[in-house]
MIKE-241721 format. One record per residue (C-alpha): residue in three letters; x, y, z. Coordinates in Angstrom, 1 decimal. Example, Ala and Ser with C-alpha at 12.3 -4.5 7.8 and 13.67 -1.06 7.14 Angstrom:
2
+-----+--------+--------+--------+
!   r !      x !      y !      z !
+-----+--------+--------+--------+
! ALA !   12.3 !   -4.5 !    7.8 !
! SER !   13.7 !   -1.1 !    7.1 !
+-----+--------+--------+--------+
END
This chain:
203
+-----+--------+--------+--------+
!   r !      x !      y !      z !
+-----+--------+--------+--------+
! MET !   81.0 !   54.4 !   85.0 !
! PRO !   77.5 !   53.3 !   86.3 !
! HIS !   77.4 !   56.5 !   88.5 !
! LEU !   78.2 !   58.6 !   85.4 !
! LEU !   75.3 !   56.9 !   83.5 !
! ILE !   72.9 !   57.6 !   86.3 !
! LEU !   74.0 !   61.2 !   86.5 !
! TRP !   73.5 !   61.6 !   82.7 !
! PHE !   70.0 !   60.2 !   82.9 !
! VAL !   69.1 !   62.5 !   85.8 !
! ILE !   70.5 !   65.6 !   84.0 !
! SER !   68.7 !   64.6 !   80.8 !
! GLY !   65.4 !   64.2 !   82.6 !
! PHE !   65.9 !   67.6 !   84.2 !
! VAL !   66.6 !   69.3 !   80.9 !
! LEU !   63.7 !   67.6 !   79.1 !
! ASP !   61.1 !   68.0 !   81.8 !
! ALA !   59.5 !   71.4 !   82.3 !
! GLN !   56.6 !   73.1 !   84.0 !
! GLN !   53.9 !   73.7 !   81.4 !
! GLN !   50.5 !   75.2 !   81.5 !
! VAL !   47.4 !   76.1 !   79.5 !
! ARG !   46.1 !   79.6 !   80.0 !
! LEU !   42.4 !   80.1 !   79.3 !
! THR !   41.3 !   83.6 !   78.5 !
! TRP !   38.5 !   85.7 !   76.9 !
! LYS !   40.5 !   88.3 !   75.1 !
! ASN !   42.6 !   89.8 !   77.9 !
! THR !   40.4 !   88.6 !   80.7 !
! PRO !   41.0 !   85.3 !   82.6 !
! PHE !   38.4 !   82.8 !   81.7 !
! ALA !   36.0 !   81.3 !   84.4 !
! LEU !   33.0 !   79.1 !   84.1 !
! HIS !   29.5 !   80.6 !   84.7 !
! LYS !   30.8 !   84.1 !   84.0 !
! THR !   29.3 !   86.1 !   81.1 !
! PHE !   31.6 !   87.4 !   78.3 !
! GLN !   30.6 !   89.8 !   75.6 !
! LEU !   30.7 !   88.3 !   72.1 !
! ASN !   29.4 !   91.3 !   70.2 !
! ASP !   27.1 !   94.3 !   70.6 !
! SER !   24.0 !   92.0 !   71.0 !
! THR !   25.3 !   88.7 !   72.4 !
! LEU !   26.8 !   87.4 !   75.5 !
! VAL !   28.4 !   83.9 !   76.0 !
! GLN !   28.2 !   81.9 !   79.2 !
! ILE !   30.0 !   78.6 !   79.5 !
! GLU !   28.9 !   76.0 !   82.1 !
! GLN !   31.2 !   73.1 !   81.1 !
! PHE !   34.4 !   73.1 !   79.2 !
! LYS !   36.9 !   70.2 !   78.8 !
! PHE !   39.4 !   69.1 !   76.2 !
! TYR !   42.2 !   66.6 !   75.7 !
! ILE !   45.8 !   67.4 !   74.8 !
! GLU !   48.3 !   64.7 !   74.0 !
! GLY !   52.1 !   64.8 !   73.6 !
! ILE !   53.4 !   63.8 !   70.1 !
! ASN !   56.5 !   61.5 !   69.6 !
! GLN !   57.2 !   61.1 !   73.3 !
! PRO !   58.9 !   58.0 !   74.8 !
! GLN !   56.2 !   57.8 !   77.4 !
! GLN !   52.5 !   58.5 !   76.8 !
! PHE !   51.3 !   61.9 !   77.9 !
! ILE !   47.6 !   62.8 !   78.0 !
! GLN !   46.1 !   65.7 !   79.9 !
! LEU !   42.4 !   66.4 !   80.3 !
! ILE !   42.0 !   70.1 !   80.7 !
! ASP !   38.9 !   70.8 !   82.8 !
! ALA !   37.9 !   74.4 !   83.2 !
! SER !   36.3 !   73.6 !   86.5 !
! ASP !   39.6 !   72.4 !   88.0 !
! GLU !   42.6 !   74.7 !   87.6 !
! ARG !   44.9 !   72.0 !   88.8 !
! THR !   44.5 !   70.3 !   85.4 !
! TRP !   45.7 !   73.5 !   83.6 !
! GLN !   49.3 !   72.7 !   84.5 !
! TRP !   51.6 !   69.8 !   84.4 !
! GLU !   55.3 !   68.9 !   84.6 !
! GLY !   56.7 !   66.6 !   81.9 !
! PRO !   58.8 !   66.3 !   78.8 !
! THR !   58.5 !   69.2 !   76.4 !
! SER !   57.3 !   68.1 !   72.9 !
! ALA !   54.8 !   69.0 !   70.3 !
! LEU !   51.2 !   68.8 !   71.5 !
! GLN !   47.9 !   68.0 !   69.7 !
! VAL !   44.3 !   68.5 !   70.7 !
! GLY !   42.6 !   65.1 !   70.8 !
! ILE !   43.8 !   61.6 !   71.1 !
! GLN !   45.6 !   59.5 !   68.5 !
! ALA !   43.4 !   57.0 !   66.7 !
! THR !   45.4 !   53.9 !   67.6 !
! LEU !   45.1 !   54.8 !   71.3 !
! GLN !   41.3 !   55.4 !   71.0 !
! THR !   40.9 !   51.8 !   69.7 !
! SER !   43.3 !   50.2 !   72.2 !
! GLY !   40.8 !   49.7 !   75.0 !
! ASN !   42.8 !   51.8 !   77.4 !
! PHE !   40.4 !   53.4 !   79.8 !
! THR !   42.8 !   54.4 !   82.6 !
! GLY !   43.7 !   57.9 !   84.0 !
! ALA !   42.5 !   60.7 !   81.9 !
! LEU !   40.8 !   58.2 !   79.5 !
! ASP !   38.5 !   56.9 !   82.2 !
! PRO !   34.9 !   57.1 !   80.9 !
! ILE !   34.0 !   58.5 !   84.3 !
! ASN !   35.3 !   61.8 !   83.0 !
! GLY !   32.4 !   62.0 !   80.6 !
! MET !   34.6 !   62.2 !   77.5 !
! TYR !   34.0 !   58.8 !   75.9 !
! TRP !   31.3 !   58.1 !   73.3 !
! ALA !   31.6 !   54.4 !   72.1 !
! TRP !   34.0 !   52.1 !   70.4 !
! ASN !   33.0 !   53.2 !   66.9 !
! THR !   33.3 !   56.9 !   67.6 !
! GLY !   35.9 !   57.0 !   70.4 !
! PHE !   36.6 !   60.0 !   72.6 !
! ILE !   35.2 !   63.5 !   72.7 !
! SER !   38.2 !   65.8 !   72.0 !
! VAL !   36.4 !   69.0 !   73.1 !
! LYS !   33.2 !   69.4 !   75.2 !
! CYS !   31.8 !   72.8 !   75.6 !
! VAL !   28.3 !   73.5 !   77.0 !
! GLY !   26.7 !   76.9 !   77.7 !
! SER !   24.4 !   79.6 !   76.4 !
! TYR !   24.3 !   82.5 !   74.0 !
! ILE !   22.4 !   85.3 !   75.6 !
! HIS !   20.6 !   88.0 !   73.5 !
! ILE !   21.4 !   91.2 !   75.4 !
! PRO !   18.2 !   93.2 !   74.7 !
! SER !   15.8 !   90.4 !   75.6 !
! GLN !   18.0 !   88.3 !   77.9 !
! ILE !   16.7 !   85.3 !   76.0 !
! LYS !   19.2 !   82.3 !   76.3 !
! GLN !   19.9 !   79.9 !   73.5 !
! GLN !   21.7 !   76.8 !   74.7 !
! PHE !   24.7 !   75.3 !   72.9 !
! GLU !   26.3 !   72.0 !   73.4 !
! TYR !   29.4 !   71.2 !   71.3 !
! HIS !   30.7 !   67.6 !   71.7 !
! LEU !   33.5 !   67.5 !   69.1 !
! GLY !   35.4 !   64.2 !   68.6 !
! GLY !   35.9 !   61.0 !   66.7 !
! TYR !   38.9 !   59.4 !   65.1 !
! LYS !   37.7 !   58.3 !   61.7 !
! PRO !   38.3 !   60.4 !   58.5 !
! PRO !   37.1 !   62.7 !   57.3 !
! PHE !   35.5 !   64.0 !   60.5 !
! GLU !   38.4 !   63.1 !   63.0 !
! CYS !   38.9 !   65.8 !   65.6 !
! ILE !   42.7 !   65.4 !   66.2 !
! LYS !   45.1 !   68.2 !   65.3 !
! GLU !   48.6 !   69.2 !   66.1 !
! ILE !   49.1 !   72.6 !   67.8 !
! GLN !   51.8 !   74.6 !   65.9 !
! GLY !   54.7 !   76.1 !   67.9 !
! SER !   56.2 !   75.4 !   71.3 !
! GLY !   56.6 !   76.9 !   74.7 !
! ALA !   55.9 !   76.6 !   78.3 !
! ILE !   52.5 !   78.5 !   78.2 !
! LEU !   49.8 !   77.4 !   75.8 !
! ALA !   47.3 !   80.2 !   75.5 !
! CYS !   43.7 !   79.6 !   74.5 !
! ASP !   41.6 !   82.7 !   73.7 !
! LEU !   38.0 !   81.5 !   73.7 !
! SER !   36.8 !   84.8 !   72.2 !
! ILE !   38.6 !   83.9 !   69.0 !
! TRP !   36.8 !   80.5 !   68.9 !
! PHE !   33.3 !   81.8 !   69.5 !
! ASN !   33.7 !   84.8 !   67.1 !
! ALA !   34.7 !   82.3 !   64.4 !
! ILE !   31.7 !   80.1 !   65.2 !
! TRP !   29.3 !   83.1 !   65.2 !
! GLN !   30.6 !   84.4 !   61.9 !
! SER !   30.4 !   81.0 !   60.2 !
! ASP !   27.5 !   79.6 !   58.2 !
! ASN !   27.1 !   76.8 !   60.8 !
! LYS !   24.2 !   77.7 !   63.1 !
! ASN !   23.8 !   74.2 !   64.6 !
! ARG !   23.9 !   74.8 !   68.4 !
! ILE !   23.7 !   71.1 !   69.4 !
! ILE !   26.4 !   68.8 !   68.1 !
! MET !   26.7 !   65.4 !   69.6 !
! GLN !   28.4 !   63.2 !   67.0 !
! PRO !   31.2 !   63.3 !   64.4 !
! SER !   30.1 !   65.4 !   61.3 !
! SER !   31.3 !   68.0 !   58.9 !
! ALA !   29.9 !   70.6 !   61.3 !
! SER !   31.8 !   69.2 !   64.3 !
! ARG !   35.0 !   69.1 !   62.4 !
! ALA !   34.6 !   72.7 !   61.3 !
! ILE !   34.0 !   73.9 !   64.9 !
! PHE !   36.9 !   71.8 !   66.1 !
! ASP !   39.3 !   73.4 !   63.5 !
! GLN !   38.1 !   76.8 !   64.7 !
! PHE !   38.8 !   75.8 !   68.3 !
! THR !   42.4 !   74.8 !   67.5 !
! ALA !   42.9 !   78.1 !   65.8 !
! SER !   42.4 !   79.8 !   69.1 !
! PHE !   45.7 !   78.5 !   70.5 !
! SER !   49.0 !   80.3 !   70.6 !
! TYR !   52.2 !   79.9 !   72.6 !
! GLY !   53.2 !   82.7 !   75.0 !
! GLN !   55.9 !   83.3 !   77.6 !
+-----+--------+--------+--------+
END
């Protein structure tokens, strides 16, 4: 009987664990840092730094992945399949856990009263005719309502696609013209919601 129990756990783990990945694109083009992408007829976007947290929901073991556009090894992982969210649950943000992906050395931690940055994106908008650059810096995070930047991603699958053109078009067309956001606010929450809308599951 013990051997049967061990076999059952092994099979269960094999069934529940799967190779998963985030796919970063700009429309149909693979995304890369420092590359320019066309936003519209007059504007280019160039991103120099891009990171965000995803966390598994309702898992027996804690799963947190810091996706870093500068390191493609962070774009994939193997683990139990479950619903995912962008950002880190509030109870974990106040637990004092600073290990692994939560280590402040990753540059994603603000302070005890504001918690972790869920999404960090730094770069420039480039005006095509003049080649003038306007820097943007979006630090979107916090765990306290009403500005918390934590949201479940709808759907499921092995490939989580993130089309950054959807996100930046939504930002550009919105009324929010604040290009430097460094703390929780209504503006940061709005841009965070636009970011999560850029996700979809693919094959």
